[in-house]
PLY file of the C-alpha trace (Angstrom):
ply
format ascii 1.0
element vertex 759
property float x
property float y
property float z
element edge 758
property int vertex1
property int vertex2
end_header
-0.29 0.02 -0.24
2.74 2.24 0.53
4.48 1.95 -2.14
1.83 2.14 -4.21
0.90 5.70 -2.77
4.89 6.90 -2.75
4.52 5.49 -6.80
1.10 7.43 -7.08
2.89 10.91 -5.79
6.40 10.27 -7.81
4.13 10.29 -11.05
1.66 12.67 -10.31
4.70 15.24 -9.50
6.01 14.15 -12.46
2.60 15.00 -14.59
2.92 18.46 -12.68
5.84 19.15 -14.68
4.78 17.21 -18.15
1.70 18.66 -18.34
-0.23 20.50 -19.91
3.22 21.81 -21.72
6.63 20.44 -20.00
8.45 23.89 -17.57
6.77 25.54 -14.95
7.83 29.21 -16.71
6.97 30.68 -19.70
7.36 34.21 -21.18
5.13 36.95 -21.48
5.08 40.51 -23.47
4.00 43.22 -21.88
3.25 45.43 -24.40
0.91 45.33 -27.90
2.49 43.25 -30.99
-0.66 43.84 -33.16
1.15 45.40 -35.96
3.51 47.61 -37.81
3.37 50.41 -35.74
4.02 48.26 -32.05
7.14 45.78 -34.40
8.51 49.32 -35.13
8.29 50.47 -31.29
9.52 48.14 -29.73
12.35 47.37 -32.41
13.64 48.84 -35.38
14.07 52.25 -35.55
12.07 52.86 -31.94
14.28 50.79 -29.84
16.85 52.37 -30.04
15.96 55.91 -28.37
15.92 53.82 -25.59
19.55 51.58 -25.56
20.27 55.72 -26.49
18.95 56.78 -22.98
20.58 53.99 -21.57
23.37 54.51 -22.78
23.00 57.83 -21.14
22.38 57.22 -17.75
22.33 53.72 -17.33
19.89 53.90 -14.26
17.57 54.54 -16.43
17.82 50.66 -17.41
14.63 50.53 -14.64
12.66 53.01 -16.75
12.63 50.60 -19.66
13.61 47.40 -19.23
12.67 44.54 -16.76
15.92 44.96 -15.20
14.22 46.60 -11.87
11.98 43.77 -11.90
14.53 40.86 -12.78
15.72 38.72 -11.02
18.54 35.79 -11.82
18.04 32.85 -9.70
22.12 30.83 -10.85
23.21 27.12 -9.67
25.40 24.97 -10.70
23.82 21.94 -9.13
26.55 20.75 -6.41
24.55 20.82 -3.21
20.66 20.76 -4.31
17.99 20.13 -1.80
19.10 16.90 0.15
20.09 15.46 -3.29
23.63 16.66 -2.91
26.11 17.37 -6.11
23.15 16.42 -9.18
24.50 18.53 -11.47
23.09 21.66 -13.31
21.11 19.92 -15.71
18.56 18.29 -12.94
19.30 20.96 -11.07
16.90 23.18 -13.30
13.29 22.09 -11.96
14.66 23.12 -8.91
15.50 26.59 -9.83
12.34 27.14 -11.92
10.05 26.42 -9.12
12.13 28.56 -7.40
11.15 31.38 -10.02
8.21 30.62 -9.74
7.76 31.07 -5.99
9.08 34.95 -7.35
6.30 35.12 -9.56
3.90 34.39 -7.10
4.46 35.78 -4.09
6.11 38.72 -4.17
5.73 39.29 -8.69
9.66 39.10 -9.17
10.20 38.49 -12.81
12.53 35.50 -13.15
15.76 33.18 -15.26
16.71 30.49 -13.93
20.40 29.94 -15.17
22.22 26.52 -14.86
25.85 26.51 -15.15
28.71 23.99 -15.45
30.96 25.11 -13.44
32.65 23.41 -10.58
35.15 25.70 -9.53
34.02 28.63 -7.50
35.93 31.65 -8.77
35.23 30.52 -12.19
31.78 30.51 -11.66
31.73 33.73 -9.89
33.16 35.49 -12.67
30.15 34.00 -14.98
27.70 35.11 -12.94
29.78 38.87 -12.73
29.09 38.90 -15.91
25.89 39.05 -15.92
25.59 41.93 -13.84
23.61 44.31 -17.37
21.11 41.84 -17.25
19.42 41.29 -13.82
18.40 43.74 -11.18
19.57 41.08 -8.67
20.91 37.19 -7.64
20.07 34.46 -5.90
22.52 31.93 -5.70
20.76 28.83 -4.69
22.17 25.13 -4.20
26.13 25.74 -4.13
27.61 23.64 -2.17
29.50 25.14 1.14
32.25 26.44 1.43
32.35 26.91 -2.59
28.82 29.33 -1.56
30.93 31.92 0.66
33.60 31.98 -2.29
31.24 32.47 -4.79
28.85 35.76 -2.78
31.53 36.74 -1.54
34.13 37.36 -4.53
29.96 38.53 -6.28
29.75 41.02 -3.52
32.44 42.78 -3.86
32.60 42.89 -7.92
28.89 43.37 -8.53
26.69 46.27 -7.95
23.43 44.91 -7.14
21.93 42.71 -4.44
23.92 39.19 -4.48
22.13 36.64 -1.86
22.92 32.81 -1.68
19.15 32.32 -0.27
20.71 28.84 1.61
21.86 30.96 3.44
20.67 34.16 4.32
17.11 33.00 4.15
17.55 30.00 6.15
19.32 32.01 8.59
16.36 34.96 8.17
13.54 32.39 9.07
15.24 30.52 11.46
15.97 34.63 13.30
12.18 35.21 13.49
11.47 31.68 14.98
13.64 32.07 17.49
12.92 36.11 18.24
9.22 34.27 18.24
10.23 31.38 20.90
12.23 33.24 22.99
9.61 35.41 23.52
7.64 32.45 24.49
9.83 30.87 26.62
10.73 33.85 28.32
14.48 34.02 27.13
16.70 36.33 25.91
18.94 35.78 23.21
21.64 37.37 25.36
21.68 34.31 28.28
21.01 31.22 25.85
23.13 28.46 25.38
23.11 27.02 21.58
24.17 23.72 20.56
24.21 23.40 16.20
24.81 20.30 14.42
25.57 21.47 10.57
28.65 23.49 9.12
27.55 23.75 6.14
26.16 27.22 4.11
23.03 26.96 5.94
24.25 25.97 9.30
27.20 28.71 9.48
24.61 31.60 8.15
22.16 30.64 10.84
24.82 31.02 14.19
26.14 34.58 12.43
22.89 35.73 12.22
22.13 34.66 16.30
24.70 36.73 17.19
23.64 39.66 15.20
20.24 39.14 17.33
22.59 38.94 20.44
23.99 35.51 21.08
26.92 35.42 22.80
29.73 33.55 21.20
31.03 31.35 23.71
28.09 30.49 24.01
27.18 28.83 20.82
28.55 25.00 20.14
28.88 24.05 16.43
29.01 19.70 15.86
29.56 18.39 12.47
29.38 15.28 11.87
33.21 14.31 12.89
32.36 15.87 16.27
32.18 19.08 18.21
34.22 22.27 16.05
36.77 22.46 18.95
40.50 24.71 18.93
43.75 22.87 17.58
40.78 20.81 15.09
42.10 20.59 11.73
39.55 17.69 9.69
37.05 18.76 7.95
37.37 22.67 8.42
37.27 26.19 6.75
37.24 30.17 7.61
34.02 29.69 8.57
33.51 26.83 11.21
36.84 27.67 12.75
35.29 31.49 14.16
32.66 29.13 16.23
36.10 26.90 17.30
35.48 26.18 21.31
37.61 26.44 23.33
37.23 22.85 25.13
38.13 19.38 25.60
34.30 17.83 25.01
33.69 16.57 21.61
30.75 15.31 20.92
27.38 16.17 20.65
25.63 14.19 23.84
28.43 15.89 25.54
27.45 19.75 24.87
23.57 19.63 24.93
23.16 19.71 28.35
21.55 22.67 29.48
21.06 23.40 26.04
17.84 26.69 25.77
18.72 26.04 21.64
18.72 23.17 19.38
19.29 24.02 15.42
19.88 21.56 13.72
20.91 21.79 10.12
22.47 18.08 9.18
20.76 14.73 9.63
18.52 12.23 10.93
17.95 10.73 14.00
21.63 13.53 15.36
19.33 14.51 18.54
18.02 11.72 20.84
15.08 11.62 23.59
17.79 11.46 26.19
19.41 14.37 24.82
15.94 16.59 25.19
15.68 15.46 28.78
19.35 17.45 29.22
18.51 20.43 27.21
17.10 23.34 29.65
13.78 24.13 31.22
11.44 24.61 27.93
14.13 23.78 25.49
13.86 25.35 21.92
14.46 22.68 19.29
14.07 23.61 15.12
15.21 20.31 13.89
15.57 21.47 10.88
16.96 18.72 8.31
15.13 17.14 5.32
13.09 15.23 4.60
13.50 13.96 7.92
14.39 15.63 11.24
16.83 15.97 13.88
14.40 14.29 16.10
10.30 13.48 15.27
8.94 15.85 16.83
6.51 13.57 19.34
9.36 12.20 20.17
10.49 15.30 21.63
7.77 15.94 23.16
7.26 13.07 24.98
10.19 13.45 26.85
9.46 17.62 27.15
5.81 17.80 26.86
6.25 21.75 26.82
9.10 21.87 23.86
8.99 24.31 21.34
9.77 22.69 17.80
10.12 23.42 14.27
10.64 21.90 11.71
11.46 22.28 8.07
8.34 20.08 7.05
4.79 21.59 6.50
3.49 18.40 7.95
4.41 19.72 11.19
3.44 23.66 12.22
6.11 25.71 12.52
8.14 25.07 9.16
11.55 27.37 8.56
10.17 27.89 4.82
12.78 30.37 2.58
9.76 31.21 0.77
8.92 32.91 4.34
12.01 35.79 2.97
13.43 35.90 -0.46
10.22 36.96 -2.37
9.76 39.99 0.02
12.88 40.65 0.59
14.43 40.85 -3.01
11.01 43.16 -3.57
12.33 45.73 -1.25
15.26 45.76 -2.85
14.20 46.02 -5.96
11.98 48.83 -5.74
14.44 50.92 -3.67
17.54 49.59 -7.00
19.74 48.93 -3.66
23.16 48.12 -4.48
23.74 45.42 -1.97
20.81 43.52 0.51
23.00 44.57 3.95
22.48 43.26 7.68
20.14 45.68 8.09
17.97 44.89 5.75
17.72 41.22 6.65
16.78 41.95 10.50
14.29 44.11 9.58
12.71 41.30 7.43
13.52 39.56 10.17
11.59 41.76 12.82
8.82 42.01 9.98
8.37 38.34 9.60
8.15 37.87 13.14
5.52 40.66 13.79
3.55 39.36 11.43
3.05 35.96 13.52
1.98 37.62 16.82
-0.82 39.38 14.31
-4.51 38.03 14.09
-3.67 35.79 11.31
-5.08 36.61 7.90
-8.50 35.00 6.35
-6.48 34.15 3.40
-3.93 32.37 5.32
-6.59 30.44 7.76
-8.57 29.46 4.26
-5.37 28.13 2.98
-4.24 25.69 5.76
-8.17 25.47 6.64
-7.80 22.82 9.91
-4.56 24.32 11.23
-4.15 26.79 14.48
-3.33 29.63 13.68
-2.54 31.42 16.92
0.84 33.14 17.62
1.85 30.70 19.94
4.35 27.24 20.56
2.87 25.82 17.25
2.53 28.91 15.71
6.28 30.75 15.63
6.23 32.38 12.19
3.05 32.90 10.25
2.49 30.33 6.56
4.06 31.58 2.77
0.07 31.90 1.81
-0.80 34.38 4.23
-1.24 37.87 1.41
0.55 40.25 4.18
4.34 39.71 3.87
5.09 41.16 0.72
3.12 44.73 2.46
5.01 44.28 6.00
8.20 42.14 5.17
8.79 44.53 1.46
8.71 47.50 3.03
10.86 47.03 6.32
13.67 45.77 4.28
12.72 49.30 1.55
13.02 51.41 4.52
15.89 49.91 6.24
18.07 50.00 2.74
17.31 53.57 2.13
18.06 54.30 6.08
21.41 53.03 5.54
21.98 54.49 2.29
22.13 51.40 0.02
18.92 52.41 -1.99
19.73 54.56 -5.44
16.10 54.66 -6.40
14.67 56.03 -2.25
11.10 56.55 -1.96
9.34 59.63 -1.04
6.62 58.00 0.52
6.50 54.77 2.30
3.09 54.76 3.47
2.12 54.75 0.28
4.73 52.33 -0.57
2.95 49.92 1.13
-0.60 50.35 -0.28
0.89 49.33 -3.55
2.16 45.94 -2.30
-1.03 45.74 -0.32
-3.00 46.23 -3.35
-0.70 43.71 -5.46
-2.03 40.98 -3.08
-5.40 42.19 -2.18
-6.24 42.75 -5.94
-9.44 44.96 -4.41
-7.33 47.33 -1.81
-6.67 50.34 -4.62
-10.12 50.01 -6.13
-11.78 50.24 -2.68
-9.43 53.07 -1.61
-11.55 55.48 -2.32
-14.19 53.68 -0.66
-12.06 53.14 2.58
-11.44 56.95 3.24
-14.98 58.15 3.15
-15.95 55.59 5.16
-13.59 57.10 7.66
-15.33 60.43 7.91
-18.19 58.27 10.17
-19.23 55.80 12.27
-21.80 52.95 11.35
-23.29 50.46 13.06
-23.48 47.10 10.45
-25.54 44.41 11.84
-24.24 40.82 10.61
-27.51 38.61 9.49
-24.51 35.32 9.66
-22.80 36.30 12.82
-21.81 32.71 13.58
-19.63 32.53 10.57
-16.02 31.87 10.48
-16.01 34.69 7.33
-18.12 37.32 9.10
-16.23 37.18 12.61
-12.76 37.83 10.43
-14.72 40.28 8.82
-15.93 42.11 12.10
-11.67 41.63 13.16
-10.99 43.62 10.50
-13.41 45.57 10.97
-12.08 46.61 14.08
-8.69 47.38 13.28
-8.44 49.09 9.55
-11.75 50.91 10.74
-14.32 52.72 12.45
-17.32 51.16 11.78
-18.88 49.09 14.45
-19.52 45.70 13.75
-22.93 43.73 15.51
-23.32 40.16 14.74
-26.83 37.97 15.09
-25.83 34.64 16.34
-25.84 32.89 19.69
-22.28 34.38 22.46
-21.02 30.48 22.80
-20.96 29.14 19.20
-19.66 32.36 18.31
-17.57 32.94 21.00
-15.92 29.32 20.43
-15.27 29.72 16.83
-14.27 32.90 17.48
-11.44 31.65 19.95
-10.81 28.81 17.65
-9.52 30.84 13.91
-7.23 32.66 16.32
-9.23 36.27 16.84
-9.09 38.19 20.05
-12.69 39.67 19.38
-15.26 38.08 21.61
-18.79 39.25 22.02
-20.45 41.78 24.65
-17.07 43.48 24.51
-15.55 44.07 21.59
-18.65 43.56 19.83
-22.09 43.94 20.04
-24.77 40.23 20.02
-28.10 39.49 19.14
-28.85 36.67 19.95
-32.30 35.24 18.61
-32.79 32.77 21.39
-32.61 34.67 24.08
-32.61 38.67 23.76
-33.79 41.15 26.19
-35.61 43.21 22.89
-37.22 40.32 21.34
-40.78 41.86 22.55
-39.90 44.87 20.71
-38.48 43.20 17.50
-41.27 40.60 17.02
-43.83 43.58 17.76
-41.63 45.86 15.14
-42.67 43.24 12.66
-45.86 42.94 13.43
-46.44 46.11 13.29
-45.11 46.65 9.86
-46.06 43.38 8.43
-49.89 42.95 9.57
-52.06 43.83 6.75
-50.27 41.66 4.92
-51.03 38.49 6.47
-48.60 37.74 8.82
-50.45 37.65 12.36
-48.30 37.91 15.97
-47.77 34.44 16.30
-45.83 34.67 12.75
-43.68 37.71 13.96
-42.47 36.12 17.50
-41.68 32.72 14.78
-39.60 34.88 12.51
-37.89 37.40 15.18
-36.69 33.56 16.40
-35.50 32.33 13.66
-35.16 34.68 10.87
-31.77 36.40 11.34
-32.06 38.57 8.58
-35.17 39.46 8.87
-33.40 40.56 12.64
-31.26 43.31 11.41
-33.73 44.57 9.04
-35.69 45.41 12.30
-33.19 47.19 13.37
-31.90 48.69 11.01
-35.76 49.68 11.01
-35.87 50.53 14.31
-31.98 52.83 14.15
-30.48 50.75 16.12
-27.80 49.91 13.35
-26.93 51.77 10.09
-26.72 48.59 7.49
-27.65 45.35 7.03
-25.19 42.68 5.56
-26.32 39.53 4.73
-26.58 36.71 2.85
-23.59 34.33 2.99
-25.64 31.45 3.21
-29.00 31.15 1.02
-31.02 32.04 -2.29
-30.29 36.32 -2.68
-34.07 36.27 -3.74
-34.64 35.08 0.05
-33.03 37.61 2.04
-34.50 40.19 -1.13
-37.59 39.75 0.43
-37.49 40.57 3.78
-35.32 43.65 2.94
-38.28 44.85 0.62
-40.50 44.34 3.36
-39.95 45.71 6.04
-36.92 48.13 4.32
-38.14 49.52 1.38
-40.39 52.43 2.65
-39.40 56.10 2.46
-38.90 56.09 -1.36
-36.46 53.62 -1.82
-36.88 50.57 -3.16
-34.20 48.02 -4.71
-33.05 48.82 -8.00
-30.54 46.21 -9.01
-28.18 45.01 -7.82
-24.48 46.06 -8.94
-21.14 43.36 -9.35
-17.88 44.88 -9.92
-15.51 42.54 -11.61
-12.07 43.12 -10.60
-9.92 41.80 -13.87
-6.15 42.11 -15.06
-7.08 45.66 -17.30
-9.02 47.28 -14.57
-13.10 47.14 -12.94
-15.65 45.86 -15.04
-19.06 46.96 -13.28
-22.39 44.43 -14.31
-25.84 45.21 -13.55
-28.31 43.98 -12.59
-26.65 40.25 -11.42
-29.64 39.37 -8.68
-32.54 42.18 -8.48
-34.82 42.00 -11.67
-35.19 38.72 -13.63
-37.10 40.46 -15.88
-36.82 44.46 -15.82
-39.03 46.47 -17.41
-37.60 49.63 -19.47
-38.06 52.04 -15.97
-36.09 49.45 -14.21
-32.89 49.61 -16.55
-33.03 53.34 -16.66
-32.96 53.13 -12.66
-30.61 50.31 -12.95
-28.46 52.58 -15.19
-28.35 55.64 -12.82
-28.32 54.11 -9.96
-25.12 52.46 -11.42
-23.62 55.67 -12.67
-24.16 56.91 -8.89
-22.20 53.27 -7.51
-19.32 53.77 -9.77
-18.21 57.94 -8.66
-17.74 55.90 -5.01
-14.72 54.46 -6.56
-13.14 57.50 -8.34
-14.45 56.61 -11.71
-15.96 57.91 -14.59
-19.36 55.46 -15.27
-19.02 54.75 -19.34
-22.22 52.16 -19.34
-23.59 50.20 -22.28
-26.85 49.19 -22.26
-26.22 45.13 -23.56
-29.05 43.61 -25.44
-28.33 41.27 -28.61
-30.78 43.00 -31.16
-27.49 46.32 -31.97
-28.29 49.77 -32.20
-31.27 48.51 -34.19
-30.44 45.87 -35.98
-33.16 43.86 -34.51
-36.60 43.87 -33.34
-35.72 41.73 -30.44
-37.50 42.11 -27.04
-34.69 42.64 -25.26
-33.15 45.06 -28.00
-36.68 46.68 -27.23
-36.56 47.11 -24.01
-32.85 48.14 -23.98
-34.22 51.30 -26.81
-37.18 51.93 -24.31
-34.97 52.82 -21.66
-32.65 54.73 -23.25
-35.46 57.20 -24.20
-36.06 57.75 -20.63
-32.75 57.76 -19.63
-32.31 60.62 -22.65
-35.09 62.36 -20.96
-33.76 62.96 -17.84
-30.49 64.72 -19.41
-27.84 62.83 -17.17
-24.04 63.78 -16.54
-22.08 60.44 -17.60
-21.72 59.28 -20.50
-24.30 56.38 -21.97
-25.67 54.77 -24.64
-26.85 51.51 -26.30
-28.22 49.39 -27.43
-24.95 47.30 -28.31
-23.30 44.41 -28.59
-20.73 43.35 -25.63
-18.07 43.50 -28.00
-18.64 46.67 -29.13
-19.21 47.98 -25.61
-15.87 46.47 -25.06
-14.08 47.26 -27.82
-14.28 51.31 -29.37
-12.91 50.78 -32.49
-15.41 48.14 -33.53
-18.63 50.49 -31.56
-16.87 53.54 -34.52
-16.70 50.96 -37.27
-20.30 50.20 -36.75
-22.17 53.36 -34.84
-18.97 56.17 -35.95
-21.52 58.25 -33.76
-22.56 56.69 -30.54
-22.34 59.08 -27.24
-19.71 56.51 -25.43
-15.92 57.28 -25.94
-13.93 55.13 -25.33
-14.06 51.20 -23.25
-17.63 51.12 -21.25
-16.95 50.35 -17.73
-20.37 49.70 -16.46
-22.44 46.94 -18.48
-26.49 46.69 -17.78
-28.05 43.43 -19.75
-31.99 42.96 -19.58
-31.80 40.09 -17.42
-30.18 39.06 -14.45
-29.98 35.90 -16.50
-27.15 37.36 -18.72
-26.09 39.90 -16.27
-25.01 36.55 -13.76
-23.76 34.38 -17.05
-21.29 37.43 -17.47
-20.12 37.85 -13.79
-19.83 34.16 -13.06
-17.37 33.77 -16.36
-15.89 36.33 -15.86
-14.95 35.24 -12.14
-14.59 32.14 -13.25
-12.49 31.87 -16.44
-11.18 35.28 -16.76
-10.24 35.61 -13.01
-11.78 38.34 -12.00
-12.64 39.53 -8.43
-15.69 40.68 -7.52
-16.79 43.44 -5.16
-20.16 43.52 -4.35
-23.66 42.72 -5.24
-24.09 46.44 -4.15
-28.10 46.55 -3.83
-28.46 50.04 -4.89
-32.15 52.08 -3.89
-31.33 50.88 -0.33
-30.15 54.37 0.98
-27.17 51.94 1.89
-29.13 50.28 4.31
-28.76 46.95 3.44
-26.32 44.74 1.19
-27.11 41.31 -0.03
-24.14 38.86 -0.71
-23.28 35.19 -2.22
-22.80 32.26 -0.26
-19.03 32.21 -2.12
-18.09 35.85 -0.79
-14.90 35.42 0.80
-13.53 36.99 4.38
-12.16 40.25 2.38
-15.05 40.64 0.47
-17.57 40.90 3.35
-14.61 43.72 4.55
-15.34 45.72 1.98
-19.14 45.46 1.50
-19.08 46.57 5.22
-17.37 49.82 4.14
-19.35 49.94 1.67
-22.54 49.95 3.57
-20.02 52.79 5.84
-20.09 54.99 3.52
-22.42 57.70 4.33
-25.13 58.32 1.36
-24.07 62.31 1.37
-20.84 60.75 -0.09
-22.10 59.30 -3.46
-25.25 61.09 -3.66
0 1
1 2
2 3
3 4
4 5
5 6
6 7
7 8
8 9
9 10
10 11
11 12
12 13
13 14
14 15
15 16
16 17
17 18
18 19
19 20
20 21
21 22
22 23
23 24
24 25
25 26
26 27
27 28
28 29
29 30
30 31
31 32
32 33
33 34
34 35
35 36
36 37
37 38
38 39
39 40
40 41
41 42
42 43
43 44
44 45
45 46
46 47
47 48
48 49
49 50
50 51
51 52
52 53
53 54
54 55
55 56
56 57
57 58
58 59
59 60
60 61
61 62
62 63
63 64
64 65
65 66
66 67
67 68
68 69
69 70
70 71
71 72
72 73
73 74
74 75
75 76
76 77
77 78
78 79
79 80
80 81
81 82
82 83
83 84
84 85
85 86
86 87
87 88
88 89
89 90
90 91
91 92
92 93
93 94
94 95
95 96
96 97
97 98
98 99
99 100
100 101
101 102
102 103
103 104
104 105
105 106
106 107
107 108
108 109
109 110
110 111
111 112
112 113
113 114
114 115
115 116
116 117
117 118
118 119
119 120
120 121
121 122
122 123
123 124
124 125
125 126
126 127
127 128
128 129
129 130
130 131
131 132
132 133
133 134
134 135
135 136
136 137
137 138
138 139
139 140
140 141
141 142
142 143
143 144
144 145
145 146
146 147
147 148
148 149
149 150
150 151
151 152
152 153
153 154
154 155
155 156
156 157
157 158
158 159
159 160
160 161
161 162
162 163
163 164
164 165
165 166
166 167
167 168
168 169
169 170
170 171
171 172
172 173
173 174
174 175
175 176
176 177
177 178
178 179
179 180
180 181
181 182
182 183
183 184
184 185
185 186
186 187
187 188
188 189
189 190
190 191
191 192
192 193
193 194
194 195
195 196
196 197
197 198
198 199
199 200
200 201
201 202
202 203
203 204
204 205
205 206
206 207
207 208
208 209
209 210
210 211
211 212
212 213
213 214
214 215
215 216
216 217
217 218
218 219
219 220
220 221
221 222
222 223
223 224
224 225
225 226
226 227
227 228
228 229
229 230
230 231
231 232
232 233
233 234
234 235
235 236
236 237
237 238
238 239
239 240
240 241
241 242
242 243
243 244
244 245
245 246
246 247
247 248
248 249
249 250
250 251
251 252
252 253
253 254
254 255
255 256
256 257
257 258
258 259
259 260
260 261
261 262
262 263
263 264
264 265
265 266
266 267
267 268
268 269
269 270
270 271
271 272
272 273
273 274
274 275
275 276
276 277
277 278
278 279
279 280
280 281
281 282
282 283
283 284
284 285
285 286
286 287
287 288
288 289
289 290
290 291
291 292
292 293
293 294
294 295
295 296
296 297
297 298
298 299
299 300
300 301
301 302
302 303
303 304
304 305
305 306
306 307
307 308
308 309
309 310
310 311
311 312
312 313
313 314
314 315
315 316
316 317
317 318
318 319
319 320
320 321
321 322
322 323
323 324
324 325
325 326
326 327
327 328
328 329
329 330
330 331
331 332
332 333
333 334
334 335
335 336
336 337
337 338
338 339
339 340
340 341
341 342
342 343
343 344
344 345
345 346
346 347
347 348
348 349
349 350
350 351
351 352
352 353
353 354
354 355
355 356
356 357
357 358
358 359
359 360
360 361
361 362
362 363
363 364
364 365
365 366
366 367
367 368
368 369
369 370
370 371
371 372
372 373
373 374
374 375
375 376
376 377
377 378
378 379
379 380
380 381
381 382
382 383
383 384
384 385
385 386
386 387
387 388
388 389
389 390
390 391
391 392
392 393
393 394
394 395
395 396
396 397
397 398
398 399
399 400
400 401
401 402
402 403
403 404
404 405
405 406
406 407
407 408
408 409
409 410
410 411
411 412
412 413
413 414
414 415
415 416
416 417
417 418
418 419
419 420
420 421
421 422
422 423
423 424
424 425
425 426
426 427
427 428
428 429
429 430
430 431
431 432
432 433
433 434
434 435
435 436
436 437
437 438
438 439
439 440
440 441
441 442
442 443
443 444
444 445
445 446
446 447
447 448
448 449
449 450
450 451
451 452
452 453
453 454
454 455
455 456
456 457
457 458
458 459
459 460
460 461
461 462
462 463
463 464
464 465
465 466
466 467
467 468
468 469
469 470
470 471
471 472
472 473
473 474
474 475
475 476
476 477
477 478
478 479
479 480
480 481
481 482
482 483
483 484
484 485
485 486
486 487
487 488
488 489
489 490
490 491
491 492
492 493
493 494
494 495
495 496
496 497
497 498
498 499
499 500
500 501
501 502
502 503
503 504
504 505
505 506
506 507
507 508
508 509
509 510
510 511
511 512
512 513
513 514
514 515
515 516
516 517
517 518
518 519
519 520
520 521
521 522
522 523
523 524
524 525
525 526
526 527
527 528
528 529
529 530
530 531
531 532
532 533
533 534
534 535
535 536
536 537
537 538
538 539
539 540
540 541
541 542
542 543
543 544
544 545
545 546
546 547
547 548
548 549
549 550
550 551
551 552
552 553
553 554
554 555
555 556
556 557
557 558
558 559
559 560
560 561
561 562
562 563
563 564
564 565
565 566
566 567
567 568
568 569
569 570
570 571
571 572
572 573
573 574
574 575
575 576
576 577
577 578
578 579
579 580
580 581
581 582
582 583
583 584
584 585
585 586
586 587
587 588
588 589
589 590
590 591
591 592
592 593
593 594
594 595
595 596
596 597
597 598
598 599
599 600
600 601
601 602
602 603
603 604
604 605
605 606
606 607
607 608
608 609
609 610
610 611
611 612
612 613
613 614
614 615
615 616
616 617
617 618
618 619
619 620
620 621
621 622
622 623
623 624
624 625
625 626
626 627
627 628
628 629
629 630
630 631
631 632
632 633
633 634
634 635
635 636
636 637
637 638
638 639
639 640
640 641
641 642
642 643
643 644
644 645
645 646
646 647
647 648
648 649
649 650
650 651
651 652
652 653
653 654
654 655
655 656
656 657
657 658
658 659
659 660
660 661
661 662
662 663
663 664
664 665
665 666
666 667
667 668
668 669
669 670
670 671
671 672
672 673
673 674
674 675
675 676
676 677
677 678
678 679
679 680
680 681
681 682
682 683
683 684
684 685
685 686
686 687
687 688
688 689
689 690
690 691
691 692
692 693
693 694
694 695
695 696
696 697
697 698
698 699
699 700
700 701
701 702
702 703
703 704
704 705
705 706
706 707
707 708
708 709
709 710
710 711
711 712
712 713
713 714
714 715
715 716
716 717
717 718
718 719
719 720
720 721
721 722
722 723
723 724
724 725
725 726
726 727
727 728
728 729
729 730
730 731
731 732
732 733
733 734
734 735
735 736
736 737
737 738
738 739
739 740
740 741
741 742
742 743
743 744
744 745
745 746
746 747
747 748
748 749
749 750
750 751
751 752
752 753
753 754
754 755
755 756
756 757
757 758
């Protein structure tokens, strides 16, 4: 059985690399290449202009080429993962994988370069000769001590960052994990005894970094396969190891382990025994980082010392020391300020950023990626997970700041806050487009009631509201369930402490609520008994009643159930004083910007009057995002060429709009391709009043609108903000079950924006 499972896993890994096309990388053009004009600009003669600019000022290469965002991952394949010296060609899958991680986590472009050169000096010369091409170099999988030689030569001769990740990436993540482990254990770097196994590049770099963090040199005991590194030893020594030689007559790991506060293992399996763990200091810290099998199994260590704090290099144990927490983000910060090197201050800034992030509330995106794991700061959560989207904003900005403060930045930034916002915006795709709405919401404090308060997404959104906005969340749900789920999710918020709770099962306002609902619905067939039952079981109705009674400013519901079911209660209770549901507007964020779709939910077959109201509402809401509305009324008919039902409807809606003389661009009826392609529209209907690309598509029915919305989400990678319920004066918004925590936060901010901000 185990053999079959291993064979299956092996084949799956090979298939991943082979299909649908070999390898893990491709090159894509970033500029159009559709006609002779594009060709003349991209190559001869236009390319000469960029060449001459760079010749006159080499710094402009970052403006006119990819150099400022291009990293080389370079290896000679002499120390690949746990595979050893497998050669440059066999190392290529690893280097391609490293390039993929650069792109995935920090949007850095990368070339993998495998070099058949075992001589470290010659390898360094090859790397140095590549400086004109790249903004930085990541050395990878070069055996020790050759890696020290290569890096030293390159750092001395090159004016761009050169970073050997096997050394410094590991050291940075170990430094972050150690920082938090010592905090939990109540110890200080200055006081601890460290015993380390493994005198290779990573091990030496980790010890060097720990010294920079405050560890005393005399408290470090380094062992390798030959035993303790001691003064006078000549077997398998180099200057890097010799720096840690102890003046001692002890010779083995078992002799020096007594009283150790931190065991740092970068060696092999079984090196640390349970008996040795028992002789370490109280609350020992064990970093058993050998891959694939650690120096000691965590369960074996805890069997001896249950409160040991343990990290490994494996993903199936807590606290995986993974270099991906570091290298994409330290390079991102270095590249963005044009750093000439990566110095100690930048590395320490990276450590501090990673460590601080683990102590903060876990991001919802990370929790979703690691569902089932406890991601709360503590002995089993010393460092954040690689898929925590906040890493780039926190770590890269800290690195960039350190580069500027230490004078190695050639392109210093004027506004660090804006830079961090930009980084966050590249990860949270809705961040930049939502910024005007966040800014408007910050001018007032509004109470947002969530109908499904027991949902973990809602709990995380409420926590984010308290951290990022001035709004006040109110949650409908059972207090004990909410408290348990918040604690299980690692959230610091607690019911009736950080936010108000409405308990449907037992709330002192119950009588007031059912009487209010009955008063609204008494002549629409709702008896007192029905009103009582609804106010015990229907959280959407409860939330709507709260808004009606001015106990909340806006309701958010819909994380489960049908949109139309929620909408009927919003209509019943809140559609009064001129308010009524006009339509649902979904903003889909695509690679080239946002596209708004309406009406995706409310009116299956809207009348021309309802289409007109949808267009008016969409224009108003688009302006909330700081955008100029350009609205296309979409139909199977195009400017009267088909006498279809949808065409007649949209023409009638157009006439109603014309009568109002609105102050925004709109036109119709037209096909979607004509709406999005101005050149096509110009050929078909040269006198169209719509200029440029439409950013709002209004359809003649929800079937078409919802279909386009879902196609853009599922096949074009669109990220939805919404749906926004138009026409209700911001008193209610109904989301869909697919919404994420970030989506709920965005909707809460939209709901928290006073109506006066958008008309």
